[in-house]
SELO-218784 format. One line per 5 residues: number of its first residue (from 1); their letters; for each residue x, y, z of N, C-alpha, C. Coordinates in nm, 3 decimals. Layout:
BEGIN
NUM> A> X/Y/Z/X/Y/Z/X/Y/Z | ...
// end
This chain:
BEGIN
1> MTQPK> -1.681/0.391/-1.578/-1.715/0.511/-1.501/-1.590/0.562/-1.428 | -1.562/0.692/-1.442/-1.444/0.748/-1.375/-1.472/0.765/-1.226 | -1.367/0.746/-1.146/-1.381/0.761/-1.002/-1.375/0.908/-0.964 | -1.455/0.954/-0.867/-1.447/1.093/-0.824/-1.309/1.124/-0.768 | -1.263/1.247/-0.791/-1.130/1.287/-0.743/-1.131/1.315/-0.594
6> HTHQT> -1.247/1.344/-0.540/-1.259/1.367/-0.397/-1.387/1.303/-0.346 | -1.383/1.251/-0.228/-1.506/1.215/-0.159/-1.499/1.276/-0.020 | -1.612/1.330/0.021/-1.620/1.398/0.149/-1.743/1.346/0.219 | -1.724/1.284/0.334/-1.836/1.228/0.407/-1.824/1.270/0.554 | -1.933/1.326/0.606/-1.929/1.371/0.745/-1.925/1.251/0.837
11> WDDYL> -1.871/1.272/0.957/-1.867/1.164/1.056/-2.007/1.125/1.100 | -2.102/1.218/1.092/-2.240/1.183/1.125/-2.288/1.070/1.035 | -2.248/1.076/0.907/-2.286/0.970/0.813/-2.198/0.846/0.831 | -2.068/0.868/0.840/-1.972/0.758/0.855/-2.003/0.672/0.978 | -2.035/0.740/1.088/-2.044/0.672/1.217/-2.188/0.642/1.259
16> REGTG> -2.278/0.647/1.166/-2.419/0.626/1.198/-2.442/0.494/1.271 | -2.365/0.391/1.234/-2.381/0.259/1.295/-2.268/0.226/1.392 | -2.190/0.326/1.430/-2.082/0.304/1.526/-1.946/0.302/1.461 | -1.844/0.271/1.542/-1.706/0.275/1.493/-1.667/0.149/1.417 | -1.731/0.035/1.447/-1.692/-0.092/1.386/-1.698/-0.092/1.235
21> PVQDK> -1.813/-0.053/1.173/-1.822/-0.053/1.027/-1.719/0.038/0.959 | -1.690/0.152/1.021/-1.589/0.243/0.965/-1.452/0.176/0.967 | -1.419/0.110/1.077/-1.291/0.042/1.087/-1.282/-0.075/0.990 | -1.395/-0.139/0.959/-1.396/-0.246/0.859/-1.353/-0.192/0.723 | -1.400/-0.071/0.688/-1.363/-0.010/0.560/-1.213/0.019/0.556
26> FLELV> -1.160/0.070/0.667/-1.017/0.097/0.671/-0.937/-0.033/0.667 | -0.989/-0.137/0.728/-0.921/-0.266/0.727/-0.907/-0.317/0.584 | -1.012/-0.303/0.504/-1.006/-0.347/0.364/-0.909/-0.260/0.284 | -0.906/-0.131/0.313/-0.813/-0.042/0.243/-0.670/-0.080/0.276 | -0.643/-0.106/0.403/-0.508/-0.145/0.445/-0.470/-0.280/0.384
31> RGTRD> -0.566/-0.371/0.379/-0.539/-0.504/0.322/-0.493/-0.495/0.177 | -0.549/-0.400/0.103/-0.517/-0.388/-0.039/-0.402/-0.294/-0.070 | -0.338/-0.237/0.033/-0.230/-0.141/0.012/-0.094/-0.207/0.034 | 0.000/-0.178/-0.055/0.135/-0.233/-0.042/0.235/-0.133/0.014 | 0.215/-0.005/-0.013/0.308/0.097/0.036/0.226/0.213/0.092
36> SRHYC> 0.249/0.246/0.217/0.174/0.358/0.275/0.265/0.445/0.357 | 0.230/0.573/0.359/0.304/0.672/0.436/0.204/0.745/0.526 | 0.244/0.767/0.651/0.152/0.820/0.751/0.221/0.933/0.828 | 0.152/1.045/0.836/0.202/1.157/0.916/0.099/1.184/1.025 | 0.142/1.173/1.150/0.053/1.194/1.265/0.114/1.300/1.354
41> NNVIW> 0.050/1.414/1.362/0.111/1.524/1.437/0.060/1.539/1.580 | -0.036/1.452/1.622/-0.087/1.470/1.758/-0.123/1.342/1.831 | -0.137/1.230/1.762/-0.165/1.102/1.828/-0.081/0.994/1.762 | -0.072/0.879/1.828/0.001/0.765/1.773/-0.077/0.707/1.656 | -0.007/0.672/1.551/-0.070/0.612/1.432/-0.150/0.488/1.471
46> GNLQT> -0.267/0.471/1.411/-0.361/0.366/1.448/-0.304/0.226/1.455 | -0.224/0.186/1.355/-0.172/0.049/1.351/-0.071/0.021/1.462 | -0.020/0.124/1.525/0.077/0.107/1.633/0.016/0.129/1.770 | -0.115/0.147/1.775/-0.181/0.172/1.902/-0.202/0.042/1.980 | -0.181/0.047/2.110/-0.220/-0.065/2.196/-0.373/-0.066/2.206
51> EDYAR> -0.427/-0.177/2.253/-0.572/-0.184/2.267/-0.623/-0.081/2.368 | -0.549/-0.060/2.477/-0.593/0.037/2.578/-0.591/0.179/2.522 | -0.489/0.210/2.446/-0.480/0.344/2.386/-0.591/0.363/2.283 | -0.612/0.262/2.198/-0.719/0.269/2.099/-0.854/0.282/2.167 | -0.871/0.211/2.278/-0.996/0.219/2.353/-1.021/0.362/2.402
56> AVFRR> -0.915/0.428/2.449/-0.928/0.567/2.493/-0.965/0.658/2.376 | -0.905/0.633/2.260/-0.936/0.712/2.140/-1.083/0.694/2.102 | -1.127/0.569/2.091/-1.264/0.544/2.047/-1.367/0.590/2.149 | -1.333/0.585/2.278/-1.425/0.637/2.379/-1.452/0.784/2.354 | -1.350/0.859/2.318/-1.367/1.001/2.290/-1.444/1.023/2.160
61> VVDFH> -1.423/0.937/2.062/-1.499/0.946/1.937/-1.648/0.924/1.964 | -1.679/0.818/2.037/-1.818/0.785/2.068/-1.885/0.899/2.145 | -1.815/0.951/2.244/-1.874/1.057/2.327/-1.891/1.187/2.248 | -1.791/1.221/2.169/-1.794/1.348/2.095/-1.903/1.348/1.989 | -1.912/1.237/1.914/-2.008/1.232/1.804/-2.144/1.176/1.845
66> EIPDD> -2.154/1.134/1.972/-2.281/1.084/2.025/-2.339/0.973/1.938 | -2.257/0.869/1.918/-2.294/0.758/1.832/-2.313/0.632/1.915 | -2.363/0.523/1.853/-2.377/0.397/1.927/-2.245/0.355/1.992 | -2.253/0.308/2.115/-2.133/0.273/2.191/-2.086/0.133/2.154 | -1.999/0.127/2.052/-1.938/-0.001/2.015/-1.787/0.011/2.019
71> VEAGV> -1.737/0.071/2.126/-1.594/0.095/2.141/-1.514/-0.033/2.121 | -1.559/-0.143/2.181/-1.482/-0.268/2.171/-1.474/-0.320/2.028 | -1.579/-0.299/1.950/-1.576/-0.339/1.810/-1.472/-0.257/1.733 | -1.468/-0.127/1.761/-1.369/-0.042/1.696/-1.227/-0.082/1.733 | -1.205/-0.113/1.861/-1.073/-0.155/1.908/-1.029/-0.283/1.839
76> ARRAA> -1.119/-0.380/1.829/-1.085/-0.508/1.767/-1.050/-0.491/1.620 | -1.125/-0.408/1.548/-1.096/-0.386/1.406/-0.964/-0.313/1.386 | -0.938/-0.216/1.472/-0.812/-0.142/1.461/-0.694/-0.234/1.490 | -0.707/-0.319/1.590/-0.600/-0.413/1.624/-0.573/-0.507/1.507 | -0.678/-0.543/1.433/-0.662/-0.636/1.321/-0.576/-0.576/1.211
81> RAQFI> -0.573/-0.443/1.200/-0.492/-0.380/1.096/-0.344/-0.400/1.120 | -0.304/-0.413/1.246/-0.162/-0.425/1.278/-0.101/-0.554/1.223 | -0.184/-0.655/1.196/-0.131/-0.784/1.151/-0.062/-0.774/1.015 | -0.091/-0.670/0.938/-0.036/-0.659/0.805/0.106/-0.603/0.803 | 0.152/-0.547/0.914/0.288/-0.495/0.919/0.386/-0.612/0.905
86> GQGGR> 0.474/-0.601/0.807/0.573/-0.706/0.785/0.521/-0.822/0.701 | 0.397/-0.814/0.655/0.338/-0.923/0.577/0.325/-0.883/0.430 | 0.343/-0.980/0.343/0.318/-0.961/0.200/0.401/-0.854/0.134 | 0.518/-0.827/0.188/0.605/-0.726/0.128/0.556/-0.584/0.148 | 0.461/-0.563/0.237/0.409/-0.428/0.261/0.514/-0.343/0.332
91> TYHVL> 0.513/-0.213/0.300/0.603/-0.119/0.366/0.522/-0.004/0.425 | 0.566/0.040/0.542/0.501/0.148/0.613/0.607/0.249/0.656 | 0.587/0.373/0.618/0.675/0.480/0.662/0.590/0.574/0.746 | 0.623/0.585/0.873/0.541/0.661/0.967/0.622/0.776/1.025 | 0.564/0.894/1.022/0.622/1.011/1.087/0.530/1.052/1.203
96> LSEQA> 0.585/1.052/1.323/0.512/1.101/1.440/0.578/1.229/1.488 | 0.499/1.329/1.521/0.557/1.444/1.589/0.586/1.406/1.734 | 0.678/1.475/1.796/0.705/1.448/1.937/0.580/1.472/2.021 | 0.494/1.564/1.977/0.369/1.588/2.049/0.282/1.463/2.053 | 0.288/1.381/1.948/0.208/1.258/1.946/0.248/1.165/2.060
101> LRTNL> 0.375/1.171/2.101/0.422/1.090/2.213/0.370/1.144/2.345 | 0.335/1.271/2.349/0.299/1.338/2.473/0.149/1.351/2.494 | 0.071/1.343/2.387/-0.073/1.360/2.398/-0.130/1.251/2.487 | -0.187/1.292/2.600/-0.230/1.199/2.703/-0.372/1.151/2.677 | -0.384/1.030/2.630/-0.514/0.968/2.609/-0.523/0.845/2.698
106> GGAEV> -0.605/0.852/2.802/-0.624/0.736/2.888/-0.551/0.738/3.020 | -0.463/0.836/3.040/-0.392/0.842/3.166/-0.253/0.783/3.160 | -0.180/0.794/3.271/-0.038/0.758/3.275/-0.015/0.609/3.246 | -0.097/0.523/3.301/-0.076/0.379/3.281/-0.094/0.341/3.135 | -0.199/0.394/3.073/-0.222/0.367/2.930/-0.106/0.421/2.847
111> MRGQL> -0.059/0.539/2.880/0.050/0.599/2.803/0.180/0.521/2.823 | 0.204/0.470/2.943/0.324/0.388/2.964/0.319/0.264/2.875 | 0.205/0.200/2.871/0.190/0.082/2.786/0.208/0.115/2.639 | 0.153/0.230/2.598/0.164/0.270/2.458/0.308/0.301/2.418 | 0.378/0.375/2.499/0.515/0.412/2.466/0.608/0.290/2.471
116> THLLD> 0.584/0.200/2.564/0.663/0.076/2.570/0.640/-0.006/2.443 | 0.516/-0.013/2.401/0.483/-0.085/2.277/0.551/-0.018/2.157 | 0.553/0.114/2.157/0.615/0.187/2.046/0.763/0.153/2.036 | 0.830/0.139/2.149/0.971/0.099/2.147/0.988/-0.039/2.083 | 0.897/-0.130/2.111/0.903/-0.263/2.053/0.883/-0.260/1.902
121> TLELP> 0.798/-0.169/1.854/0.767/-0.166/1.711/0.882/-0.112/1.627 | 0.979/-0.048/1.691/1.092/0.006/1.615/1.168/-0.103/1.541 | 1.151/-0.228/1.583/1.222/-0.339/1.521/1.136/-0.416/1.422 | 1.013/-0.373/1.400/0.923/-0.448/1.311/0.971/-0.442/1.166 | 0.969/-0.555/1.094/1.007/-0.555/0.953/0.906/-0.477/0.870
126> GLKLG> 0.955/-0.406/0.772/0.867/-0.332/0.682/0.820/-0.199/0.736 | 0.861/-0.165/0.860/0.819/-0.040/0.922/0.938/0.054/0.939 | 0.923/0.175/0.888/1.022/0.281/0.907/0.954/0.388/0.990 | 0.998/0.405/1.114/0.932/0.496/1.207/1.024/0.612/1.242 | 0.978/0.732/1.210/1.052/0.853/1.242/0.976/0.939/1.339
131> VIPAR> 1.049/1.014/1.420/0.989/1.109/1.514/1.044/1.247/1.482 | 0.955/1.344/1.474/0.998/1.482/1.450/1.011/1.552/1.584 | 1.134/1.583/1.628/1.153/1.647/1.758/1.078/1.779/1.767 | 1.030/1.810/1.887/0.952/1.931/1.907/1.029/2.057/1.868 | 1.160/2.053/1.887/1.241/2.172/1.858/1.314/2.163/1.725
136> AQLAL> 1.279/2.065/1.645/1.344/2.053/1.514/1.305/2.171/1.425 | 1.400/2.213/1.343/1.368/2.317/1.245/1.291/2.251/1.132 | 1.174/2.303/1.103/1.087/2.241/1.004/1.102/2.306/0.866 | 1.092/2.223/0.764/1.095/2.273/0.627/0.954/2.306/0.579 | 0.852/2.269/0.661/0.713/2.295/0.628/0.635/2.307/0.758
141> YPGHS> 0.534/2.394/0.760/0.450/2.404/0.879/0.385/2.269/0.907 | 0.355/2.236/1.033/0.312/2.100/1.068/0.187/2.053/0.995 | 0.084/2.137/0.981/-0.036/2.095/0.910/-0.112/1.985/0.981 | -0.201/1.918/0.907/-0.285/1.814/0.965/-0.232/1.675/0.933 | -0.276/1.578/1.008/-0.234/1.439/0.985/-0.296/1.387/0.855
146> FTIFD> -0.225/1.295/0.790/-0.277/1.236/0.666/-0.206/1.104/0.638 | -0.267/1.026/0.550/-0.209/0.899/0.506/-0.212/0.892/0.354 | -0.102/0.843/0.295/-0.093/0.823/0.151/-0.091/0.674/0.124 | -0.186/0.624/0.045/-0.195/0.482/0.012/-0.147/0.459/-0.131 | -0.037/0.385/-0.144/0.018/0.345/-0.275/0.035/0.463/-0.370
151> GRHVH> 0.057/0.582/-0.316/0.083/0.699/-0.401/-0.035/0.741/-0.486 | -0.155/0.691/-0.454/-0.272/0.721/-0.537/-0.390/0.778/-0.460 | -0.388/0.763/-0.330/-0.506/0.795/-0.250/-0.459/0.852/-0.117 | -0.513/0.968/-0.082/-0.479/1.032/0.046/-0.605/1.040/0.131 | -0.591/1.003/0.258/-0.703/1.016/0.351/-0.669/1.116/0.459
156> VETFS> -0.760/1.209/0.483/-0.743/1.314/0.582/-0.866/1.313/0.672 | -0.844/1.328/0.803/-0.956/1.333/0.896/-0.962/1.467/0.967 | -1.082/1.523/0.973/-1.105/1.646/1.048/-1.205/1.616/1.160 | -1.238/1.715/1.238/-1.336/1.694/1.345/-1.473/1.655/1.288 | -1.506/1.708/1.171/-1.642/1.690/1.120/-1.655/1.584/1.011
161> AGLDV> -1.544/1.551/0.944/-1.558/1.465/0.826/-1.427/1.395/0.792 | -1.439/1.295/0.705/-1.324/1.229/0.646/-1.315/1.269/0.499 | -1.197/1.302/0.453/-1.176/1.346/0.315/-1.083/1.249/0.245 | -1.126/1.197/0.130/-1.043/1.110/0.049/-1.008/1.182/-0.080 | -0.879/1.198/-0.105/-0.828/1.273/-0.220/-0.763/1.176/-0.317
166> KDERE> -0.805/1.181/-0.445/-0.749/1.092/-0.547/-0.703/1.167/-0.670 | -0.718/1.298/-0.668/-0.668/1.379/-0.778/-0.516/1.371/-0.782 | -0.460/1.343/-0.897/-0.316/1.317/-0.909/-0.232/1.435/-0.861 | -0.271/1.556/-0.897/-0.193/1.673/-0.857/-0.201/1.697/-0.707 | -0.318/1.675/-0.648/-0.331/1.696/-0.504/-0.259/1.588/-0.425
171> VATYE> -0.263/1.465/-0.475/-0.186/1.359/-0.409/-0.038/1.395/-0.412 | 0.008/1.449/-0.524/0.149/1.490/-0.535/0.182/1.599/-0.432 | 0.087/1.684/-0.401/0.109/1.787/-0.300/0.134/1.724/-0.164 | 0.056/1.622/-0.132/0.077/1.553/-0.004/0.209/1.476/-0.002 | 0.247/1.421/-0.115/0.377/1.353/-0.121/0.491/1.453/-0.098
176> KAFAL> 0.476/1.571/-0.155/0.577/1.676/-0.134/0.581/1.715/0.013 | 0.463/1.730/0.075/0.457/1.765/0.217/0.524/1.659/0.302 | 0.498/1.532/0.272/0.558/1.425/0.351/0.711/1.429/0.339 | 0.760/1.451/0.218/0.905/1.456/0.196/0.969/1.570/0.275 | 0.902/1.685/0.281/0.956/1.799/0.354/0.952/1.774/0.505
181> LERSA> 0.844/1.716/0.554/0.834/1.685/0.696/0.938/1.580/0.737 | 0.964/1.487/0.647/1.060/1.379/0.676/1.200/1.434/0.702 | 1.233/1.546/0.641/1.367/1.604/0.660/1.397/1.634/0.806 | 1.293/1.661/0.883/1.311/1.699/1.023/1.305/1.581/1.118 | 1.274/1.462/1.069/1.256/1.345/1.155/1.388/1.279/1.189
186> VYGQE> 1.389/1.211/1.303/1.503/1.128/1.342/1.455/0.983/1.348 | 1.549/0.892/1.330/1.516/0.750/1.321/1.609/0.669/1.412 | 1.580/0.540/1.421/1.669/0.451/1.493/1.689/0.490/1.638 | 1.815/0.496/1.680/1.847/0.523/1.819/1.798/0.660/1.864 | 1.806/0.759/1.776/1.760/0.893/1.813/1.610/0.894/1.839
191> ARELV> 1.535/0.822/1.756/1.390/0.813/1.778/1.362/0.738/1.908 | 1.436/0.631/1.931/1.419/0.553/2.054/1.442/0.640/2.177 | 1.542/0.725/2.173/1.573/0.809/2.288/1.461/0.909/2.317 | 1.395/0.959/2.212/1.284/1.050/2.235/1.167/0.978/2.302 | 1.139/0.856/2.256/1.031/0.778/2.318/1.066/0.745/2.462
196> EAELA> 1.190/0.703/2.484/1.234/0.668/2.620/1.227/0.788/2.714 | 1.257/0.906/2.664/1.252/1.027/2.747/1.108/1.054/2.792 | 1.012/1.035/2.702/0.872/1.054/2.740/0.827/0.948/2.837 | 0.875/0.825/2.816/0.840/0.716/2.906/0.895/0.742/3.047 | 1.015/0.798/3.054/1.078/0.826/3.183/0.997/0.928/3.264
201> VLT> 0.933/1.020/3.194/0.852/1.121/3.262/0.732/1.056/3.331 | 0.684/0.946/3.274/0.564/0.880/3.324/0.593/0.779/3.435 | 0.720/0.741/3.452/0.752/0.636/3.550/0.805/0.695/3.680
// end
């Protein structure tokens, strides 16, 4: 049986039993992926989130979608995904917009912890972390956040639903978008300085 090229499931369906089961599905997807690319234009990528930051994210998910309150289950599952960074030859290429560093989820103390943690992750094996400066000249309009898994599967999240794209031509479109966005990113010391600048504002 051929696999559908797209699956579209509303969050009402996805989150019927809370955030935990959804995060379990993502955990299995991450476990089976060897190479992934992530573009996040407004929040910190999930695998790099501190527990406090993730807790703030899931609190807003629970409240917005009016689902069972299992925030702690969602936080625990999301934290479990981070264990795969640097393991089994996996590689992660992450692009964060500078806005993702500034989006305040949880207040100043939570954000200080998150940005400090982000500085620590810059040295993680298998992780390539770039930041797109707010004033960088872009080769492509920012668009929405997305993840590419092993060059075969793209996941996109909207307010109402999660979209999984497996059509070869459409996946190639997202790969092209990632490559164009990457042109504007800075890495290493330059990325560190952008994070440190945001951290300095909070201290």
